[in-house]
C-alpha positions, 0 to 999 in steps of 0.5 A, spaced: 523 435 222 528 429 219 525 423 217 527 419 223 524 423 228 517 424 223 513 418 227 509 418 233 512 415 239 508 410 245 511 409 252 509 402 254 509 395 251 502 392 255 496 391 251 494 398 250 501 400 247 502 394 243 494 397 240 495 403 239 502 402 236 499 397 230 493 401 230 497 406 227 503 402 223 496 399 219 494 407 218 500 408 214 503 412 221 510 410 222 512 409 230 517 407 234 515 403 242 519 404 247 519 399 253 523 400 261 523 392 261 528 387 257 522 383 255 514 383 254 512 378 260 508 372 260 505 373 267 498 372 268 494 378 268 487 380 265 485 374 260 478 376 258 477 380 252 470 382 251 465 383 244 467 389 242 475 388 243 474 383 239 470 386 234 477 392 235 482 387 234 479 383 229 479 390 225 488 390 227 489 382 224 490 381 232 483 378 233 485 370 230 490 367 233 486 370 240 481 365 238 485 359 236 488 360 242 483 362 248 476 359 250 469 362 248 465 364 254 458 366 251 455 365 258 456 368 265 453 367 271 452 371 278 451 366 283 452 365 292 456 362 295 451 357 299 445 356 294 449 357 287 446 360 281 442 367 282 442 368 275 445 367 268 447 372 262 447 369 255 452 374 250 449 369 245 442 375 245 448 380 241 449 376 236 447 382 231 450 387 235 458 383 235 462 378 230 464 376 237 458 374 241 461 371 247 468 373 252 473 371 250 478 368 256 485 368 253 491 371 257 493 378 255 501 376 253 497 372 247 496 378 244 501 382 247 506 377 243 501 377 237 501 384 236 509 385 238 509 381 232 506 385 227 511 391 230 517 388 229 515 385 221 513 392 219 518 397 215 515 403 220 515 400 226 521 401 231 521 397 237 526 399 243 527 394 250 530 396 257 529 404 254 525 406 262 521 413 260 525 419 265 522 425 262 518 427 256 517 434 254 514 439 248 515 444 244 511 447 238 513 442 233 515 435 237 516 431 242 521 429 247 522 423 250 529 421 255 530 414 257 534 411 262 537 404 259 540 398 265 547 400 265 546 408 266 546 411 258 540 416 256 538 414 249 533 422 247 527 421 242 524 426 238 517 424 235 511 428 232 506 426 238 507 421 244 502 416 247 503 415 254 501 407 255 506 407 261 501 403 266 498 406 273 504 409 276 505 412 269 512 417 268 509 421 263 503 421 266 507 426 273 511 428 268 506 432 265 503 434 272 496 430 271 493 430 277 490 422 279 484 423 283 480 416 286 481 412 292 483 405 294 480 400 296 481 397 303 482 390 302 487 387 298 486 382 293 490 375 291 489 371 285 491 365 285 491 361 279 490 353 279 489 347 274 484 344 278 478 342 274 473 347 278 467 346 272 468 338 273 467 338 280 461 344 280 457 341 274 452 347 272 458 352 273 460 357 267 466 360 266 466 366 268 462 366 275 462 372 281 460 369 287 457 373 292 457 373 300 457 376 306 463 373 309 468 373 303 466 373 295 470 371 291 470 369 283 472 364 278 475 365 272 476 358 267 483 360 262 485 355 256 489 351 261 487 354 269 482 357 273 483 364 277 481 365 284 480 372 285 479 372 293 479 379 298 484 379 302 485 382 311 490 388 308 493 388 315 498 382 313 503 382 308 505 379 302 508 373 306 502 372 310 497 372 305 503 369 300 504 363 305 502 356 301 498 354 308 495 360 308 493 359 301 493 351 300 487 353 307 483 359 302 482 354 297 480 349 301 474 353 303 472 354 296 471 348 295 473 342 299 479 337 295 483 330 298 489 332 294 493 339 296 492 344 290 496 345 285 498 354 286 501 355 278 501 362 281 499 367 286 500 374 286 497 379 291 496 386 290 492 393 293 486 395 287 485 403 286 479 407 282 482 413 279 481 417 273 486 422 270 484 429 270 487 430 263 487 425 258 490 431 253 496 436 254 499 438 247 501 433 243 502 428 249 496 423 250 495 418 255 490 411 255 491 405 258 492 404 265 496 411 265 489 414 265 485 410 270 485 405 274 480 400 276 478 393 280 478 388 275 471 385 277 467 385 270 473 385 266 474 392 263 481 395 265 485 392 259 478 393 255 477 399 256 484 401 255 484 397 248 478 402 247 482 408 249 487 406 244 482 406 239 480 411 239 486 415 240 489 413 235 482 413 229 483 421 231 491 422 231 490 418 224 485 424 222 490 429 224 497 426 221 493 426 214 491 434 215 483 431 215 484 434 223 486 439 227 489 437 233 484 440 238 480 433 235 484 430 240 479 433 246 473 429 243 478 423 245 479 426 251 471 427 253 469 421 251 474 416 253 474 419 261 466 420 261 467 412 258 472 411 264 467 414 270 460 413 267 462 406 264 468 403 267 468 406 274 461 405 276 460 398 273 466 396 277 464 399 283 457 396 283 459 389 282 464 390 288 457 393 292 454 386 289 458 381 290 460 384 298 454 386 301 452 383 308 446 385 309 441 380 307 435 384 305 440 388 301 443 381 298 436 378 297 434 385 293 440 385 288 439 377 287 431 379 286 432 384 281 438 380 277 433 374 277 428 379 274 433 383 269 435 375 266 428 373 265 426 380 261 429 379 254 429 386 253 432 388 259 437 382 260 439 385 252 440 392 256 445 389 261 449 385 257 450 390 251 452 394 258 456 390 262 459 388 254 463 395 254 458 395 246 453 400 250 458 404 252 461 405 244 455 406 242 454 413 247 460 415 244 457 419 239 452 423 243 459 426 245 461 432 243 
């Protein structure tokens, strides 16, 4: 294999692909990262970093710039839309488990920019934008990735291994004929970002608040500069109808009346899927992040779970690269991370949605009573935030053979 081909190729320069790339480079492994877009977006996607994610990023030198630009949130709430706080959870109880006993609210593009700089500054890192993966292949010794440029020309790259971190519509996953079973949630999710100061208007409001209601649940998330409002929406409506300025204004006024019209910095409507690939590993090609699993955003586990994939995968791939393990090591990556995707990420996200949207009064009361009982019991409180922070899922990995 030529020296230029003795490397790992990573498809997709989102948080997962970039973290995987930085992790490999830190281990002395050359990487070519490819991205279909001409530049990395500065959009308002994921914004919550959980404690173990920050621990991982610290080891890669990527957490410090996030902490400097983010909002530390040790407390988060489950609220009722009419009566207010139901239960408040404190990540500070995990100070003996993590160096970051809080959620960090920080837009994901701040991570991708820091990681991109680390890749471009590294002598073994190569980053190609405007490279849309069209097909992938492999033989006993190497992988092949064919990409299309904006002018229609094609490039072919070769490497020792390929990581497919190319998102929900992953070309890598489709080229491998990997099944992606699951479901699509009926309602459309509407995400709105506004500079309106909810924390001043609602004095007891936590920076991260999940608000239940039998008719219209919502989530309020504070970032360093904006508040994000997440609302369920009738799927029979068109995007134009959902995003109509008058409709958006009416929905925000229903959340909290304001004398002045709301300023909306960003708005988007999207469908949400709950899916897990039936395989994460195919020979020398591996899937991670949204290419491998999708879930609803309630709980902030999508990006975080994908970053955990990237760290687990690259630690194992590093051992293989150095000759300390053979390729069968990646089968354990698949077993470990599929288990987490199904039993932790997907299960918790679905449970969160169930609690927020429950309409039966007796079931709502039971949910609320259970949450109050959890926060009143220090042992149960700790166990709950261990699970919701994703720390417990990492503790449980060693039990997966």
